[in-house]
C-alpha positions as MATLAB code, in Angstrom:
seq = 'MKLGLLTACLPWLSLDEVASWAARTEGYEALEVAAWPTGGTHIHHAAHLDVANFSGDDAERVRKLMERHGLTISAVTYCDNNLHGDSKERDRIHQHLRACIDAAATLGVPYVGTFIGRDITRSVDDNIELAERVLPPLLEYAAKRGVRLLAENCPMEGWHPDGYPGNLAYSPELWDWMFDLGGHRSGFLLTYDPSHLPWLGIDPIDALDHALERGMVAHFQAKDIEINQRLRTRYGVFGKTVGRTSPTDVGWWQYRIPGLGNQLDWNCLVDRLYKADYNGAVAVEHEDPVWGGTPDRTRVGLQKAADHLRRFIVPEQPELRNVA';
ca = [
      64.450 -125.884  -17.538;
      68.002 -124.600  -17.601;
      69.116 -121.015  -17.163;
      71.297 -120.049  -20.103;
      72.732 -117.085  -21.931;
      73.173 -116.093  -25.545;
      76.917 -115.618  -25.953;
      76.570 -112.824  -28.548;
      76.980 -110.140  -25.859;
      80.504 -111.371  -25.037;
      82.336 -111.037  -28.392;
      85.694 -110.209  -26.778;
      85.820 -113.599  -25.037;
      86.548 -116.981  -26.581;
      84.048 -119.796  -26.113;
      86.437 -121.333  -23.567;
      86.428 -118.086  -21.578;
      82.649 -117.689  -21.808;
      82.080 -121.242  -20.573;
      84.515 -120.872  -17.682;
      83.063 -117.542  -16.595;
      79.413 -118.561  -16.928;
      79.754 -121.816  -15.014;
      82.178 -120.671  -12.324;
      80.970 -117.177  -11.559;
      77.337 -116.914  -12.559;
      75.874 -120.397  -12.249;
      74.465 -120.567  -15.757;
      73.704 -124.068  -17.035;
      73.427 -123.647  -20.814;
      74.887 -121.591  -23.633;
      73.094 -120.446  -26.757;
      76.234 -120.162  -28.853;
      76.550 -117.250  -31.282;
      77.932 -118.323  -34.658;
      78.014 -115.283  -36.935;
      80.782 -115.221  -39.574;
      84.206 -114.487  -38.165;
      85.642 -111.011  -38.603;
      82.411 -109.124  -37.978;
      82.301 -105.902  -35.983;
      78.639 -105.700  -34.917;
      78.294 -105.447  -31.143;
      75.909 -108.419  -30.965;
      77.380 -110.619  -33.725;
      79.936 -112.836  -32.010;
      81.556 -115.871  -33.641;
      82.056 -118.303  -30.766;
      81.958 -121.171  -33.255;
      83.794 -120.838  -36.559;
      81.220 -122.938  -38.364;
      82.714 -122.275  -41.809;
      85.808 -124.233  -40.767;
      84.297 -126.569  -38.177;
      85.846 -130.023  -38.016;
      85.284 -133.214  -36.075;
      88.236 -132.305  -33.871;
      86.649 -128.927  -33.150;
      83.421 -130.650  -32.158;
      85.238 -132.986  -29.794;
      87.034 -130.049  -28.180;
      83.746 -128.175  -27.694;
      82.035 -131.252  -26.248;
      84.833 -131.722  -23.725;
      84.721 -128.015  -22.861;
      80.999 -128.205  -22.097;
      81.433 -131.386  -20.053;
      84.285 -129.870  -18.062;
      82.131 -126.931  -17.006;
      78.871 -128.825  -16.601;
      77.189 -126.903  -19.423;
      75.013 -127.800  -22.383;
      74.568 -126.015  -25.711;
      70.890 -125.174  -26.112;
      71.183 -123.857  -29.688;
      73.614 -122.575  -32.285;
      72.428 -119.111  -33.333;
      72.989 -117.004  -36.425;
      70.238 -114.456  -36.976;
      70.379 -112.836  -40.399;
      68.021 -111.888  -43.198;
      67.077 -115.117  -44.972;
      64.887 -113.143  -47.410;
      67.494 -110.503  -48.261;
      66.626 -108.551  -51.396;
      70.052 -109.113  -52.970;
      70.038 -112.711  -54.197;
      73.834 -113.026  -53.919;
      73.772 -111.795  -50.323;
      70.854 -114.099  -49.599;
      72.841 -117.044  -50.976;
      75.782 -116.113  -48.741;
      73.518 -115.988  -45.706;
      71.981 -119.364  -46.573;
      75.426 -120.875  -47.061;
      76.480 -119.777  -43.590;
      73.201 -120.991  -42.098;
      73.819 -124.428  -43.621;
      77.280 -124.385  -42.014;
      75.601 -123.656  -38.668;
      73.296 -126.625  -39.242;
      76.271 -128.858  -40.017;
      78.093 -127.733  -36.864;
      75.000 -128.258  -34.716;
      74.508 -131.748  -36.150;
      78.141 -132.641  -35.466;
      77.798 -131.423  -31.880;
      74.460 -133.160  -31.346;
      72.715 -129.811  -30.779;
      69.077 -130.048  -31.881;
      68.411 -126.393  -32.776;
      69.761 -123.610  -34.953;
      68.288 -120.182  -34.300;
      67.818 -117.614  -37.054;
      65.356 -115.067  -38.500;
      62.871 -115.320  -41.334;
      63.834 -111.865  -42.598;
      62.256 -109.689  -45.243;
      63.007 -108.103  -48.597;
      62.084 -104.539  -47.676;
      61.531 -103.645  -51.348;
      58.589 -106.087  -51.540;
      55.159 -106.235  -49.960;
      54.446 -108.691  -47.173;
      52.452 -110.874  -49.591;
      55.380 -110.965  -52.013;
      57.735 -111.811  -49.152;
      55.523 -114.708  -48.124;
      55.654 -116.013  -51.682;
      59.446 -115.639  -51.696;
      59.732 -117.396  -48.325;
      57.619 -120.322  -49.456;
      59.980 -120.736  -52.381;
      63.438 -120.274  -50.847;
      63.090 -121.400  -47.211;
      61.792 -125.009  -47.480;
      65.143 -126.235  -48.889;
      66.828 -124.922  -45.712;
      64.251 -126.704  -43.559;
      64.839 -129.919  -45.491;
      68.616 -129.540  -45.205;
      68.289 -129.235  -41.431;
      65.789 -132.085  -41.095;
      68.082 -134.507  -42.931;
      70.734 -133.772  -40.290;
      68.433 -134.106  -37.292;
      68.277 -130.348  -36.650;
      65.269 -128.024  -36.426;
      65.421 -124.405  -37.515;
      64.044 -121.822  -35.087;
      62.883 -118.324  -35.982;
      63.038 -115.614  -33.333;
      60.108 -113.192  -33.105;
      62.302 -110.075  -33.203;
      60.687 -107.484  -35.533;
      64.096 -106.180  -36.701;
      62.581 -102.774  -37.326;
      66.120 -101.459  -37.757;
      66.324 -103.263  -41.115;
      63.493 -101.124  -42.504;
      64.155  -97.449  -43.332;
      60.845  -96.402  -41.764;
      60.980  -98.667  -38.725;
      58.457 -101.236  -39.950;
      59.077 -104.934  -39.193;
      62.002 -106.340  -41.152;
      61.583 -109.931  -39.952;
      58.365 -111.771  -40.782;
      58.199 -113.646  -37.488;
      56.959 -110.873  -35.225;
      53.351 -111.899  -34.538;
      51.380 -115.041  -33.598;
      49.679 -114.949  -37.003;
      53.074 -115.243  -38.686;
      54.225 -117.913  -36.210;
      51.341 -120.072  -37.410;
      52.389 -119.486  -41.013;
      56.080 -120.278  -40.501;
      55.259 -123.291  -38.294;
      53.387 -124.852  -41.221;
      55.816 -123.594  -43.879;
      57.571 -126.897  -44.512;
      54.376 -128.936  -44.474;
      53.631 -131.865  -42.203;
      54.612 -129.837  -39.123;
      58.230 -129.643  -40.277;
      58.410 -125.864  -40.576;
      60.098 -123.354  -38.304;
      59.816 -123.688  -34.569;
      59.935 -120.580  -32.398;
      62.586 -118.887  -30.322;
      60.218 -116.955  -28.081;
      61.444 -113.586  -26.821;
      58.721 -111.731  -24.890;
      60.545 -108.381  -24.951;
      59.599 -107.748  -28.598;
      55.855 -107.965  -28.049;
      54.711 -105.115  -25.733;
      55.784 -102.287  -28.036;
      53.866 -103.983  -30.859;
      50.714 -104.089  -28.738;
      50.835 -107.893  -28.376;
      50.137 -109.456  -24.977;
      53.252 -111.565  -24.207;
      51.397 -113.995  -21.921;
      48.510 -114.626  -24.302;
      50.945 -115.010  -27.202;
      53.071 -117.453  -25.204;
      49.996 -119.518  -24.312;
      49.094 -119.726  -28.007;
      52.594 -120.787  -29.023;
      52.841 -123.375  -26.253;
      49.439 -124.835  -27.116;
      50.586 -125.359  -30.710;
      53.894 -126.865  -29.613;
      55.949 -124.160  -31.325;
      58.226 -123.042  -28.492;
      61.568 -124.832  -28.708;
      63.727 -122.133  -27.142;
      63.127 -119.104  -24.921;
      65.177 -115.912  -24.782;
      64.970 -113.752  -21.682;
      65.130 -110.029  -22.344;
      63.095 -107.229  -20.810;
      61.719 -103.961  -22.160;
      61.187 -100.523  -20.663;
      58.478  -98.339  -22.215;
      57.993  -94.601  -21.694;
      54.295  -94.046  -22.369;
      54.648  -90.247  -22.499;
      57.310  -90.422  -25.201;
      55.257  -92.948  -27.176;
      52.509  -90.310  -27.253;
      55.036  -87.848  -28.648;
      56.630  -90.085  -31.307;
      54.004  -92.691  -32.133;
      54.454  -96.436  -32.278;
      57.102  -96.336  -35.024;
      59.347  -94.004  -33.058;
      61.032  -90.692  -33.684;
      61.550  -89.550  -37.254;
      63.535  -86.332  -36.781;
      66.992  -86.604  -35.282;
      67.119  -90.383  -35.065;
      70.755  -91.329  -34.447;
      70.450  -94.988  -35.497;
      67.758  -97.385  -36.758;
      67.201  -98.552  -33.167;
      66.896  -95.012  -31.723;
      63.107  -95.126  -31.475;
      62.956  -92.736  -28.544;
      60.243  -94.326  -26.404;
      61.345  -97.872  -25.525;
      64.557  -99.765  -24.887;
      65.582 -103.314  -24.072;
      66.616 -104.126  -20.498;
      67.921 -107.158  -18.667;
      65.212 -109.295  -17.017;
      63.794 -107.557  -13.964;
      64.699 -103.997  -14.960;
      61.926 -103.399  -17.483;
      58.385 -102.277  -16.728;
      56.244 -104.501  -18.932;
      56.989 -108.189  -18.297;
      55.938 -110.433  -15.414;
      58.758 -112.975  -15.243;
      57.089 -114.993  -12.507;
      54.056 -115.480  -14.759;
      56.097 -116.144  -17.923;
      58.232 -118.832  -16.295;
      55.193 -120.333  -14.585;
      53.503 -120.677  -17.992;
      56.556 -122.581  -19.220;
      56.451 -124.935  -16.250;
      52.715 -125.443  -16.690;
      53.315 -126.522  -20.300;
      56.154 -128.887  -19.237;
      58.640 -126.876  -21.280;
      62.063 -128.413  -20.649;
      64.321 -126.260  -22.792;
      66.591 -123.347  -21.991;
      65.727 -119.850  -20.834;
      68.651 -117.947  -22.358;
      69.409 -114.378  -21.292;
      69.883 -112.117  -24.303;
      71.752 -109.078  -23.008;
      71.051 -105.923  -25.051;
      70.619 -103.552  -22.117;
      72.246 -100.149  -22.875;
      72.442  -99.295  -19.172;
      74.288 -102.474  -18.148;
      76.242 -102.853  -21.368;
      78.863 -101.044  -23.383;
      81.904 -102.336  -21.509;
      83.013 -105.853  -20.529;
      82.641 -105.146  -16.817;
      79.161 -103.653  -17.084;
      78.042 -106.464  -19.378;
      79.156 -109.073  -16.842;
      77.319 -107.220  -14.079;
      74.222 -107.132  -16.262;
      74.385 -110.874  -16.807;
      74.786 -111.414  -13.076;
      71.757 -109.211  -12.369;
      69.730 -111.128  -14.942;
      70.699 -114.467  -13.411;
      69.914 -113.251   -9.909;
      66.440 -112.163  -11.003;
      65.552 -115.253  -13.034;
      66.852 -117.661  -10.397;
      63.903 -116.576   -8.262;
      61.621 -118.367  -10.745;
      63.723 -121.012  -12.540;
      64.400 -124.039  -10.366;
      67.895 -125.517  -10.836;
      67.552 -128.777  -12.713;
      66.903 -131.730  -10.410;
      65.470 -135.108  -11.484;
      62.593 -135.001   -8.992;
      61.495 -131.548  -10.295;
      61.528 -132.232  -14.022;
      57.769 -132.760  -14.140;
      56.804 -129.690  -12.118;
      53.605 -128.190  -13.497;
];
């Protein structure tokens, strides 16, 4: 396994600067490269690859950059709503996702990370019908280019006005469905992020065992969660309803960097990966409000995350690749 980071938390840096900083200062080995459309302003939507204008020369420059710093690219990531209720917006999202696939194929990167999404005006059953109609062409487009699409299990409750899941990839039941979506085991693989599961009442270890047994886990994101049980009793599982300042202001839980939450056993999670001979990346996804907000605090947060995970992730060495 390689310790990596999702570059989305560093939007003010270029990919060259991210690679230099990660390799020289923090000892990361892999980058999950954020590839949202350029010009965005969302705090976690960086565009470290301009996939809409990505050329062969760009790919060669990126390959040399990674080689110079001893890094690999574990995935190209663009997480948006692939079942958006507005068909024109959905087409735009799919067009950009295909550009991500093209860039990944040119770079020789095997994975593109995304979401399933949801049309919040439709029932879950209607969304499943929509997904089975509009998503297989994306899977086929990727397969023809030697790329697999990954769906992250983030609920995206902020997409729904009442805080219900806005991404139909949040539970093991739905992982089974999306894994078989393309037929012949060519559906979505999983970007497994354990931080999303405790607040949903899903055991992250049991769920990981299930996904590993089915061969779904192609990528792993490392993020922690802190839950305040007393406030959950006050607000309920869907979070506060009066005085909510943003869709993510649920009031009783928040994301933390690995090691600073109170729900996840990172020793056990990483051990499960080793036991299953997982050889992909463990990529830190930094969305910690305590160690975020400014460039300096974000860098410190990434350092803290690396320091914690390095206790469990063995630096890649040939003689340790088959550790179980």
